[in-house]
C-alpha positions, 0 to 999 in steps of 0.5 A: 500500500502506498501512503500519503505523507503528511508532516505537521508544521510543528514537526517540520519546524522541529526538524529545521530547528535541529538542522540549524542547531547542529549546523551551528555546532559543527559545519556539515552536522546539520546536513548529516542529521537530515541525512539520518532523518530521511531513512527513518521517514522512508522506513516508516512509509515502507512498513509503518506497522514495523514500529510499535505504538508508544502512546495510544496510536502514536509510533516512533522511529528512532533516528540513527546517530542522533537522539531523536525520534520521528513520532507518527500515526497511521490514519487510513492511507496517510502517515501523519508525522506529529513530531521530530523530537529530541529524546530528552524533551518532555513527551507531554509536548508531542502528546498534545498534538494527538489527532 
């Protein structure tokens, strides 16, 4: 089945903020972060049920090499990315985004 990908504005903002933050720390690290987020999203699109629910119907794919998770839900033929979230942040922040 082919899923439509929807990235919520909050998740897109988190992604861009993280890329910027890493890039400010070490030149090229922001791009490296992005290159590690992309396979996580591709994996979600290929086999969305591969990741177990962590809260209600929200699932999380971990990003390799970086302490981030891609939090998403499966909504019929859509994958909705709710958050691209640092592991040390308070989970209440992304839980508020549940549909």
